KOLFI-538079 format. One line per field, with one value per residue: residue number from 1; residue in one letter; x, z, y of N, C-alpha, C in turn. Coordinates in nm, 2 decimals. Layout:
# KOLFI-538079
k <- c(NUM ...)
r <- c(A ...)
n_x <- c(X ...)
n_z <- c(Z ...)
n_y <- c(Y ...)
ca_x <- c(X ...)
ca_z <- c(Z ...)
ca_y <- c(Y ...)
c_x <- c(X ...)
c_z <- c(Z ...)
c_y <- c(Y ...)
# end
This chain:
# KOLFI-538079
k <- c(1 2 3 4 5 6 7 8 9 10 11 12 13 14 15 16 17 18 19 20 21 22 23 24 25 26 27 28 29 30 31 32 33 34 35 36 37 38 39 40 41 42 43 44 45 46 47 48 49 50 51 52 53 54 55 56 57 58 59 60 61 62 63 64 65 66 67 68 69 70 71 72 73 74 75 76 77 78 79 80 81 82 83 84 85 86 87 88 89 90 91 92 93 94 95 96 97 98 99 100 101 102 103 104 105 106 107 108 109 110 111 112 113 114 115 116 117 118 119 120 121 122 123 124 125 126 127 128 129 130 131 132 133 134 135 136 137 138 139 140 141 142 143 144 145 146 147 148 149 150 151 152 153 154 155 156 157 158 159 160 161 162 163 164 165 166 167 168 169 170 171 172 173 174 175 176 177 178 179 180 181 182 183 184 185 186 187 188 189 190 191 192 193 194 195 196 197 198 199 200)
r <- c(M L H S H P V F D A L L S G T K A L S V A L G F R D Q A T Q Q H A D R V V G L S Q A L G H A C Q L T L A E L S L L R V A A T F H D V G K I G I P D R I L H K P G R L D S D E R Q Q M Q L H S E I G E R I V A A S E L D G A D S A A R I I R H H H E H F D G R G Y P D G I A G E S I P I C S R I I S V C D S Y D A M G A A R T Y Q N T R S H R D I M A I L A E E S G S K H D P A V V R A F S E L I G S N P Y R I A)
n_x <- c(-5.17 -5.23 -5.23 -5.18 -5.25 -5.26 -5.42 -5.58 -5.69 -5.86 -6.02 -6.14 -6.28 -6.45 -6.62 -6.75 -7.02 -7.11 -7.03 -7.19 -7.44 -7.43 -7.42 -7.68 -7.82 -7.73 -7.63 -7.46 -7.29 -7.15 -7.02 -6.86 -6.69 -6.56 -6.40 -6.24 -6.10 -5.93 -5.78 -5.67 -5.51 -5.31 -5.20 -5.12 -4.91 -4.74 -4.67 -4.51 -4.61 -4.62 -4.66 -4.86 -4.98 -5.08 -5.27 -5.44 -5.52 -5.67 -5.90 -6.01 -6.06 -6.25 -6.46 -6.50 -6.72 -6.92 -7.08 -7.28 -7.50 -7.64 -7.75 -8.03 -8.27 -8.38 -8.18 -7.94 -8.02 -8.09 -8.17 -8.07 -7.84 -7.72 -7.85 -7.73 -7.79 -7.85 -7.61 -7.45 -7.56 -7.50 -7.22 -7.19 -7.15 -6.88 -6.82 -7.03 -6.96 -6.71 -6.80 -6.96 -6.77 -6.59 -6.76 -6.76 -6.56 -6.35 -6.01 -5.79 -6.00 -6.04 -5.83 -5.88 -6.13 -6.05 -5.92 -6.13 -6.29 -6.14 -6.12 -6.21 -6.08 -5.89 -5.58 -5.50 -5.63 -5.90 -6.10 -6.34 -6.43 -6.29 -6.11 -5.83 -5.49 -5.23 -4.97 -5.09 -5.32 -5.40 -5.19 -5.32 -5.57 -5.53 -5.45 -5.69 -5.85 -5.76 -5.80 -6.08 -6.18 -6.10 -6.24 -6.50 -6.54 -6.55 -6.79 -7.12 -7.38 -7.71 -7.68 -7.43 -7.21 -7.02 -6.68 -6.37 -6.07 -5.85 -5.95 -6.02 -5.77 -5.65 -5.81 -5.74 -5.47 -5.50 -5.61 -5.41 -5.21 -5.40 -5.67 -5.56 -5.28 -4.98 -4.76 -4.89 -5.07 -4.89 -4.77 -5.00 -5.06 -4.85 -4.90 -5.16 -5.20 -5.16 -5.34 -5.60 -5.84 -5.85 -6.01 -6.18)
n_z <- c(23.27 23.35 23.65 23.80 24.03 24.14 24.37 24.43 24.18 24.17 24.38 24.29 24.06 24.19 24.33 24.15 24.11 24.30 24.21 23.99 24.11 24.25 24.04 23.94 24.16 24.20 23.95 23.90 24.12 24.06 23.82 23.92 24.08 23.89 23.77 23.99 24.03 23.80 23.85 24.09 24.04 23.88 24.06 24.26 24.13 24.10 24.36 24.41 24.48 24.55 24.33 24.44 24.62 24.44 24.30 24.51 24.58 24.35 24.38 24.62 24.55 24.35 24.50 24.70 24.76 24.78 25.01 25.00 24.90 25.12 25.22 25.28 25.02 25.04 25.14 25.00 24.74 24.78 24.67 24.77 25.02 25.28 25.61 25.95 26.08 25.86 25.73 25.91 25.89 25.62 25.64 25.74 25.53 25.47 25.67 25.63 25.37 25.43 25.57 25.38 25.17 25.32 25.39 25.17 25.21 25.06 24.96 25.06 25.10 25.35 25.37 25.16 25.26 25.49 25.39 25.26 25.48 25.59 25.41 25.44 25.65 25.80 25.75 25.97 26.17 26.21 26.07 25.97 26.01 26.25 26.34 26.30 26.23 26.01 25.92 26.02 25.89 25.62 25.33 25.08 25.14 25.19 24.93 24.78 24.91 24.82 24.54 24.53 24.65 24.46 24.22 24.31 24.37 24.12 24.03 23.91 24.11 24.25 24.44 24.41 24.19 23.91 23.97 23.85 23.73 23.82 24.04 24.21 24.25 24.40 24.64 24.72 24.78 25.00 25.18 25.22 25.45 25.65 25.58 25.39 25.30 25.27 25.10 24.92 24.80 24.67 24.48 24.34 24.23 24.05 23.85 23.75 23.55 23.30 23.30 23.19 23.33 23.42 23.52 23.33)
n_y <- c(-15.32 -15.66 -15.84 -16.15 -16.41 -16.74 -16.82 -16.58 -16.53 -16.75 -16.69 -16.45 -16.54 -16.73 -16.56 -16.41 -16.39 -16.22 -15.97 -15.95 -15.95 -15.71 -15.53 -15.56 -15.46 -15.20 -15.02 -14.80 -14.80 -15.04 -14.97 -14.77 -14.93 -15.08 -14.88 -14.81 -15.04 -15.04 -14.80 -14.87 -15.09 -14.97 -14.79 -14.96 -15.10 -14.88 -14.84 -15.05 -15.31 -15.66 -15.95 -16.11 -15.93 -15.74 -15.89 -15.96 -15.70 -15.64 -15.81 -15.71 -15.44 -15.48 -15.56 -15.37 -15.21 -15.39 -15.44 -15.25 -15.38 -15.45 -15.21 -15.01 -14.92 -14.66 -14.51 -14.58 -14.49 -14.23 -13.91 -13.67 -13.52 -13.73 -13.76 -13.75 -14.00 -14.16 -14.15 -14.30 -14.55 -14.60 -14.61 -14.86 -15.03 -15.11 -15.30 -15.48 -15.57 -15.69 -15.91 -16.04 -16.12 -16.27 -16.48 -16.65 -16.83 -16.91 -16.97 -16.71 -16.53 -16.42 -16.24 -16.06 -15.97 -15.83 -15.61 -15.48 -15.41 -15.21 -14.99 -14.74 -14.63 -14.37 -14.20 -14.06 -14.18 -14.12 -14.24 -14.50 -14.85 -14.89 -14.70 -14.72 -14.63 -14.48 -14.69 -14.91 -14.95 -15.16 -15.17 -15.21 -15.12 -14.86 -14.77 -14.83 -14.64 -14.39 -14.41 -14.46 -14.23 -14.04 -14.12 -14.11 -13.84 -13.73 -13.79 -13.70 -13.58 -13.53 -13.34 -13.24 -13.10 -13.22 -13.26 -13.12 -13.27 -13.12 -12.99 -13.20 -13.32 -13.12 -13.13 -13.39 -13.34 -13.17 -13.35 -13.52 -13.69 -13.66 -13.78 -13.95 -14.16 -14.00 -14.08 -14.26 -14.08 -13.92 -14.10 -14.16 -13.91 -13.88 -14.07 -14.04 -13.85 -13.97 -14.18 -14.39 -14.36 -14.11 -13.82 -13.56)
ca_x <- c(-5.11 -5.30 -5.15 -5.26 -5.20 -5.36 -5.52 -5.67 -5.76 -5.97 -6.12 -6.22 -6.37 -6.55 -6.71 -6.80 -7.17 -7.13 -7.02 -7.31 -7.55 -7.41 -7.46 -7.83 -7.87 -7.69 -7.53 -7.36 -7.18 -7.07 -6.94 -6.76 -6.60 -6.47 -6.30 -6.15 -6.01 -5.83 -5.70 -5.59 -5.40 -5.20 -5.14 -5.05 -4.79 -4.65 -4.63 -4.43 -4.67 -4.58 -4.76 -4.97 -5.05 -5.16 -5.39 -5.53 -5.58 -5.77 -6.02 -6.06 -6.11 -6.37 -6.57 -6.49 -6.85 -7.03 -7.16 -7.39 -7.61 -7.71 -7.80 -8.17 -8.28 -8.41 -8.05 -7.85 -8.06 -8.15 -8.12 -8.00 -7.73 -7.76 -7.84 -7.63 -7.83 -7.84 -7.47 -7.40 -7.61 -7.42 -7.09 -7.18 -7.12 -6.75 -6.83 -7.11 -6.88 -6.62 -6.87 -7.00 -6.66 -6.54 -6.85 -6.73 -6.47 -6.25 -5.87 -5.76 -6.12 -6.02 -5.73 -5.96 -6.23 -5.99 -5.89 -6.26 -6.33 -6.06 -6.09 -6.26 -6.00 -5.81 -5.44 -5.49 -5.71 -6.04 -6.20 -6.42 -6.50 -6.21 -6.03 -5.69 -5.42 -5.10 -4.94 -5.18 -5.42 -5.34 -5.15 -5.42 -5.69 -5.48 -5.45 -5.83 -5.91 -5.73 -5.87 -6.22 -6.21 -6.08 -6.35 -6.63 -6.55 -6.57 -6.93 -7.22 -7.49 -7.81 -7.64 -7.29 -7.16 -6.90 -6.56 -6.27 -5.95 -5.76 -6.01 -6.01 -5.63 -5.63 -5.87 -5.65 -5.35 -5.54 -5.64 -5.29 -5.17 -5.52 -5.75 -5.49 -5.14 -4.91 -4.68 -4.98 -5.12 -4.78 -4.76 -5.12 -5.04 -4.75 -4.95 -5.30 -5.21 -5.17 -5.42 -5.73 -5.95 -5.83 -6.13 -6.14)
ca_z <- c(23.28 23.44 23.74 23.85 24.13 24.14 24.48 24.42 24.06 24.20 24.46 24.20 23.98 24.28 24.39 24.04 24.12 24.39 24.13 23.90 24.20 24.28 23.92 23.94 24.28 24.18 23.83 23.92 24.22 23.99 23.73 24.00 24.13 23.78 23.76 24.11 24.00 23.71 23.91 24.20 23.98 23.83 24.18 24.33 24.06 24.13 24.50 24.41 24.55 24.50 24.25 24.52 24.67 24.33 24.27 24.62 24.56 24.24 24.44 24.72 24.48 24.28 24.60 24.81 24.79 24.77 25.12 24.97 24.88 25.25 25.26 25.23 24.90 25.07 25.17 24.88 24.62 24.82 24.58 24.84 25.11 25.39 25.74 26.03 26.10 25.73 25.71 26.00 25.82 25.50 25.68 25.77 25.41 25.48 25.76 25.56 25.26 25.49 25.61 25.26 25.11 25.41 25.39 25.06 25.27 24.96 25.00 25.03 25.12 25.47 25.34 25.09 25.35 25.58 25.31 25.24 25.60 25.63 25.30 25.48 25.76 25.77 25.79 26.10 26.27 26.23 25.98 26.02 26.13 26.37 26.38 26.30 26.17 25.95 25.85 26.07 25.78 25.51 25.22 24.98 25.18 25.17 24.79 24.74 24.97 24.73 24.41 24.56 24.67 24.33 24.13 24.37 24.36 23.99 23.99 23.92 24.20 24.25 24.54 24.39 24.05 23.88 23.99 23.75 23.78 23.89 24.17 24.29 24.30 24.51 24.76 24.77 24.84 25.13 25.26 25.24 25.59 25.74 25.53 25.30 25.32 25.18 25.00 24.82 24.72 24.58 24.37 24.25 24.15 23.94 23.75 23.71 23.43 23.18 23.32 23.11 23.41 23.46 23.50 23.25)
ca_y <- c(-15.45 -15.74 -15.91 -16.26 -16.50 -16.85 -16.82 -16.47 -16.55 -16.84 -16.61 -16.35 -16.63 -16.79 -16.46 -16.33 -16.38 -16.11 -15.86 -15.95 -15.91 -15.57 -15.46 -15.55 -15.38 -15.06 -15.02 -14.69 -14.85 -15.14 -14.90 -14.71 -15.03 -15.11 -14.78 -14.82 -15.15 -14.99 -14.71 -14.93 -15.17 -14.88 -14.74 -15.07 -15.12 -14.77 -14.86 -15.17 -15.42 -15.79 -16.00 -16.16 -15.81 -15.68 -15.97 -15.94 -15.57 -15.65 -15.87 -15.62 -15.32 -15.52 -15.58 -15.27 -15.15 -15.49 -15.43 -15.17 -15.47 -15.45 -15.08 -14.99 -14.83 -14.52 -14.45 -14.60 -14.41 -14.10 -13.80 -13.56 -13.56 -13.81 -13.70 -13.82 -14.14 -14.23 -14.17 -14.41 -14.67 -14.61 -14.65 -15.01 -15.11 -15.17 -15.42 -15.58 -15.62 -15.78 -16.04 -16.11 -16.18 -16.37 -16.59 -16.74 -16.93 -16.95 -16.93 -16.57 -16.45 -16.34 -16.13 -15.96 -15.91 -15.73 -15.49 -15.42 -15.36 -15.09 -14.90 -14.61 -14.58 -14.25 -14.21 -14.00 -14.25 -14.07 -14.30 -14.60 -14.87 -14.92 -14.59 -14.75 -14.52 -14.50 -14.82 -15.02 -14.97 -15.24 -15.09 -15.22 -15.04 -14.72 -14.75 -14.82 -14.52 -14.28 -14.43 -14.45 -14.09 -13.97 -14.15 -14.06 -13.69 -13.69 -13.83 -13.60 -13.62 -13.42 -13.23 -13.21 -13.09 -13.29 -13.18 -13.14 -13.34 -13.03 -12.96 -13.32 -13.33 -13.02 -13.19 -13.50 -13.29 -13.12 -13.46 -13.60 -13.69 -13.67 -13.89 -14.04 -14.18 -13.90 -14.15 -14.31 -13.97 -13.87 -14.19 -14.14 -13.78 -13.90 -14.16 -14.02 -13.77 -14.05 -14.30 -14.38 -14.33 -13.97 -13.73 -13.45)
c_x <- c(-5.19 -5.20 -5.23 -5.18 -5.30 -5.46 -5.62 -5.74 -5.88 -6.07 -6.20 -6.32 -6.48 -6.65 -6.76 -6.95 -7.20 -7.13 -7.14 -7.43 -7.55 -7.46 -7.61 -7.89 -7.84 -7.58 -7.42 -7.25 -7.09 -6.97 -6.82 -6.65 -6.51 -6.36 -6.20 -6.05 -5.90 -5.73 -5.61 -5.48 -5.28 -5.12 -5.06 -4.91 -4.69 -4.59 -4.55 -4.48 -4.62 -4.69 -4.88 -5.05 -5.13 -5.28 -5.49 -5.60 -5.69 -5.91 -6.08 -6.12 -6.24 -6.49 -6.57 -6.63 -6.96 -7.12 -7.28 -7.52 -7.70 -7.76 -7.94 -8.17 -8.30 -8.28 -7.96 -7.89 -8.12 -8.09 -8.04 -7.89 -7.80 -7.76 -7.75 -7.66 -7.82 -7.69 -7.41 -7.44 -7.53 -7.28 -7.08 -7.15 -6.98 -6.75 -6.92 -7.03 -6.77 -6.69 -6.92 -6.89 -6.60 -6.62 -6.83 -6.64 -6.37 -6.11 -5.85 -5.88 -6.10 -5.93 -5.80 -6.06 -6.17 -5.96 -6.02 -6.30 -6.26 -6.04 -6.14 -6.19 -5.92 -5.67 -5.42 -5.57 -5.85 -6.14 -6.28 -6.39 -6.42 -6.12 -5.88 -5.62 -5.28 -5.08 -5.01 -5.29 -5.35 -5.31 -5.25 -5.54 -5.65 -5.48 -5.60 -5.89 -5.88 -5.81 -6.02 -6.26 -6.20 -6.20 -6.48 -6.65 -6.58 -6.71 -7.03 -7.33 -7.59 -7.77 -7.50 -7.26 -7.04 -6.78 -6.46 -6.15 -5.86 -5.82 -6.00 -5.87 -5.59 -5.69 -5.78 -5.53 -5.38 -5.56 -5.52 -5.23 -5.28 -5.60 -5.66 -5.34 -5.06 -4.83 -4.77 -5.04 -5.01 -4.77 -4.88 -5.11 -4.95 -4.80 -5.08 -5.30 -5.22 -5.26 -5.55 -5.85 -5.94 -5.96 -6.09 -6.12)
c_z <- c(23.39 23.53 23.80 23.95 24.15 24.25 24.46 24.29 24.09 24.29 24.38 24.12 24.07 24.33 24.28 24.05 24.21 24.30 24.04 23.99 24.23 24.16 23.91 24.05 24.25 24.07 23.85 24.01 24.15 23.90 23.80 24.04 24.01 23.76 23.87 24.09 23.91 23.77 24.02 24.15 23.94 23.96 24.26 24.27 24.09 24.27 24.52 24.49 24.48 24.41 24.33 24.58 24.56 24.30 24.39 24.62 24.46 24.30 24.53 24.65 24.41 24.38 24.71 24.85 24.78 24.89 25.10 24.93 25.01 25.30 25.20 25.11 24.93 25.11 25.05 24.76 24.66 24.73 24.65 24.94 25.23 25.52 25.83 26.06 25.97 25.70 25.79 25.94 25.70 25.53 25.71 25.65 25.41 25.56 25.69 25.45 25.31 25.51 25.48 25.19 25.19 25.41 25.28 25.10 25.17 25.01 24.96 25.07 25.25 25.45 25.26 25.17 25.44 25.51 25.29 25.36 25.63 25.52 25.33 25.61 25.71 25.82 25.93 26.21 26.29 26.13 26.05 25.95 26.26 26.42 26.39 26.22 26.10 25.89 25.92 25.97 25.67 25.39 25.11 25.01 25.16 25.02 24.74 24.79 24.87 24.60 24.42 24.57 24.54 24.24 24.18 24.36 24.22 23.94 24.01 24.01 24.20 24.34 24.51 24.24 24.03 23.90 23.88 23.82 23.86 24.03 24.26 24.34 24.41 24.64 24.81 24.83 24.98 25.23 25.29 25.38 25.69 25.69 25.46 25.34 25.22 25.07 24.89 24.74 24.63 24.46 24.28 24.17 24.03 23.82 23.68 23.58 23.30 23.19 23.25 23.19 23.47 23.42 23.42 23.33)
c_y <- c(-15.53 -15.82 -16.02 -16.34 -16.61 -16.84 -16.71 -16.47 -16.64 -16.77 -16.52 -16.43 -16.68 -16.69 -16.37 -16.30 -16.25 -15.98 -15.84 -15.90 -15.76 -15.48 -15.45 -15.46 -15.23 -15.05 -14.91 -14.73 -14.95 -15.07 -14.83 -14.81 -15.07 -15.01 -14.78 -14.93 -15.11 -14.90 -14.78 -15.02 -15.09 -14.83 -14.84 -15.10 -15.01 -14.78 -14.98 -15.28 -15.55 -15.84 -16.05 -16.04 -15.75 -15.76 -15.96 -15.80 -15.57 -15.70 -15.77 -15.49 -15.36 -15.52 -15.48 -15.22 -15.26 -15.49 -15.34 -15.25 -15.47 -15.32 -15.06 -14.89 -14.69 -14.44 -14.46 -14.51 -14.28 -13.99 -13.69 -13.61 -13.64 -13.74 -13.79 -13.97 -14.22 -14.25 -14.28 -14.54 -14.70 -14.66 -14.80 -15.09 -15.17 -15.30 -15.53 -15.65 -15.72 -15.92 -16.11 -16.18 -16.29 -16.50 -16.69 -16.85 -16.99 -16.91 -16.79 -16.48 -16.36 -16.22 -16.02 -15.89 -15.81 -15.60 -15.41 -15.35 -15.22 -14.99 -14.76 -14.56 -14.46 -14.26 -14.16 -14.07 -14.21 -14.13 -14.41 -14.73 -14.88 -14.81 -14.62 -14.64 -14.56 -14.63 -14.94 -15.05 -15.05 -15.15 -15.09 -15.13 -14.89 -14.68 -14.74 -14.69 -14.40 -14.29 -14.41 -14.30 -14.01 -13.99 -14.09 -13.91 -13.64 -13.73 -13.72 -13.66 -13.50 -13.31 -13.19 -13.21 -13.17 -13.21 -13.21 -13.21 -13.25 -13.00 -13.08 -13.34 -13.23 -13.07 -13.30 -13.45 -13.23 -13.23 -13.55 -13.58 -13.70 -13.79 -13.99 -14.05 -14.09 -13.97 -14.21 -14.20 -13.92 -13.97 -14.18 -14.01 -13.79 -13.98 -14.12 -13.94 -13.85 -14.17 -14.28 -14.34 -14.19 -13.89 -13.61 -13.32)
# end
């Protein structure tokens, strides 16, 4: 089900070029973003977000990784695991994404940018970039965090075999309360079985 709100519909339309640019920069990241949008919309509905929140969530999920435009190719496309310095540079993508979306200066951009900034915060306060915790993390960021993790763990990489749905759900359960909001993980667990983006 698609959810729309005039302000955020206009924001999504006005920033569409960013999505196209990301697709040219890194097609895999763009395809991942599309799946995260689908998962996030279903999870947002399950979490009983308002119409405005669902529409805002759609924008933020679409652009949650747009900051990777600013990450050097040698890091973004590195075939192996990142070292600590490379990982720190990669982590800057949430702050870069915030600045890119906010720079559009369209109505609602600041709200979407805040969600993008915080989509890698952890429920226990050990995430980045600000180390905020619990309900201080925007609900849309907490939703994207779960959907982003689920889809990313299902991706095949040179240093990581594709994980099964069952294995990913076990990891999410372990991370519930530390990395992820337990209530959001529960809602995700209830809906993912019949979701078209469920990993085999």
